[in-house]
Each structure stands twice: as C-alpha cells, then as structure tokens.
N, C-alpha and C positions, 0 to 999 in steps of 0.2 A: 504494499499499498504503500503510496508516493503522498508526504506529504505539503501543508497548506501551509505556507510560513507567510503570516503580513510584518513584512519589512519595511519600516515606517519611521518616518522622522515625528520628533513631537516635540514641543517646548517644554518645561518643567513641569509646568502644570497641567498638561494633556492633550495640548491644541495643535493639531497639524496644520496647521493658518487659523489666518485671521478670519476673522467671522462671512470672510468672500472665498476660502481657501489659499489665499497667497501664503507662498511659505517664501519666500525669497528672502525673507528677515533671516533666516539660516542657512542659508549660501553662504557666506563668509566664513563658517566655520570650518568647509571645507578645503582645510587648508592641508600641505606639502604631506604631515603627517596625518591626514585622517585620509586623504586622497588614496594612500600608498596601502592603507589598511584597506578601504572598500577595494583597490586593485586586486590586490592579492588576497581574498577573501570573498568578494562578492563580486567581482569586477561585471557580472550579467545585470547586475543591479541599475548598471549607469547605462544612462540611455544611446544608443547605436551610434547617434548625432555627437554626444559628445567622447565617444569610445574613438571617433575617426577625429574627429578636434587635439585630443592628445596623443594619439596614437598608436591605444590601444586594440585598435578594432579588431586585432587579431590573436586576444586572450581567449583562452578557453572557458565555455560555463564550467564553474563549479560546484553549485548546488543546485541552479533551478533550469530547465528546457524551457519550462511554459508559464507564459506570465496572464492575470486577469486586469484588466483595472476598470474602473467605473466611466462615464461617459464624461465626467468633469476635470477627470486627469488626460482620459486623454484628447479633450479640447483642447488641453497646453499646450499639447505638439500640434493642433491640427491649425491650432490660429498662430503657429508658424510655419504655415505649408508643412510640415510633417506627417505623413500619413500612415507611417509604419514604427515609433519612436523606438520598437524593441525589436530589431530586423532580425538580431541574434537568437530571437527566441520565438515559440509559435506563443501566436499574439491573440489574446480574446477579450473584447470590452462589452461587458454589462449594459445595457440598455435598453430600458424600453420606447424612446423614441426614437434611434436613430437605426432605421430600419436595413438599411442595404449599407456595405463594407467602403468607404473611400480606397480601401487598395486590398489587394488580392490574398497578405498576408496578415490581416486582420478579422480575424470571424466576430460578428458578432451575437452575442447571447442577449437574444429579447426575453425569452420566457424560459420558464424552470430554471433558473440560474442554479440553483439549487442542488437538481436534478446533473445538471453536467457538469460541475463540482464534482461530485460524488464520483463520475463517470470517469475522470480525468486524474481521479485520486486513485481511482481503481486500476489506473494502466499498468501496463508494467516498466519497469526503468531507474536507472538510478539514480536521475535526478526530480528534485520534490518540482513544486507550483508557486512563484513570486505573487503576492497578494499585495499589489504597487496602489491602494485604494481607489477609491474615500473613502472617508467617511462611514457614507451608509451604505454601501458595499461590503464595510467590514463590519457594520450591524446587522445584514441579511444574513451572512457568512459566521460569523461568530463557532454555532456548535460545529463549524466546520474545518477552523482555522486551529492546526496544530501543534505553532506553534507562532511567538512571537520575536521581532529583533528589535527591540525600542531606540532607535538611535535617540537619546534625550541631548539637547542644546540647552546651554546657560541663559536659556531666555525664558518671562516670564507675560504670557502675552494677555492674559486676564480672564479673555473671551475670546470664544475661536469655533474653529471648526473641532468639535471632541472627535479621539481617535475611533471611537464606534458610536457611529446613530445610528442607535438603537432604546429603545426601552430599558428600563429597569430587569437585567437576569448577571447573577452571582456564578461567576466562570473561574474556575482555578486554575493556578499556572502555576508553576514550580521553575523558580529560578537556575538555570542553568551555568549561568557564566557572566561575566559580569568585564569592561575591560576600557578603563581611562585614557582620555588621550591627553595632552598636555595643554588647549586649548580649552579645556572643560568639557567637551563633548562625552559621554559617554554610553557606550553601548552594552544594552543588555537580552539576554536570551533569555527567554522561558519555555519550556515546554506543558502541553497542555495535560493534567492529570484526570486520570479516566477510571 
C-alpha cells in the first residue's frame, strides 16, 4: 500500500497562507541550507520550472511519483502559464469546476476523490503520493493521509488558510522525526496512528 503524504509549509500558528492563500512570506526562508535539504530529501516536491531554473531537473524522485493538488494550488501555476507544474510526476488536480485538463499530463479528479485516492494508494510501487494542498483538499482527504511532513516557518500569521479546511475531527499522529535549520525552519514528520 502506497502512502499519501501531506507535505506542507505552514506558519507557527498553523496557516498555509494568508486568508487568500498567499504563502509568499515563507519564500525567503528557502535559503541555501534549506534548499540543499529539499534537493537531497524531497527533490520531486520542487516544481518542474524551479528544478529547471536551478539546474536540478535531472534529479531522480526519492519519495513520490504522483501528486494530487487542489484547484487553487493548480491555479497558481496556470496564472504563470504553466499547465504541468510537476511534469516529473503523475499529476492529478482535484476540482469540481475544472472539467477539462489544459495539459495531457494532468488528470482532473472531479468526482469520487476519496475513491480515486484509495485506488492510487492501492497501486504497486515503491513511491508514495504527494498531497500538495490546499486546505480544503487536505480536509477532504484527512482520513486517507498516512504521513504529515510539516515545514514550519518562523512566522505568525494570526489568521489565514488553515492546514486542514474541515470540520472538527480528532486524528492522532506519532512524531517520527524533527529537523531544525539555521534560519528557524523546523521540519517535522508524523505517521498516522491507526
């Protein structure tokens, strides 16, 4: 069974972006040390355009071969004219409004999201599935998430887009590892307690 991993950046108070979803305040923390970590441990989480710009497009996937992202997350790429932001992965976009994919590499999941995720998790393979936000998508898939990798940036938003846009539900995860960086970023990995 393949794992679904919610790999997410957030503020200290648990927001993945401002009320409109903008997370650009976190970008200055992707310094040389932190980028080296991403490149070594999670290269496939760097969008294809960023990989090409930094000369790392040839890096092999280490953890994921599939990505699921929400419509709002995908729209950020579309606004830049990028129709396949993770071309080095199998791409899925969960959207009830985007009925036709603008790119042959991107499959739209309009209905039965949980069933589709269960199907993807049931496939054979050594790599997992990268859940790339957003908030509502993570909320809908909370019961399917096997692992959390939370990149906490030393910022307090006060209000904004929460990590999980869902109703109240208690889900317990166990801390597997924690790593700190000189810029104040903390990366914690949790596995679901079942």
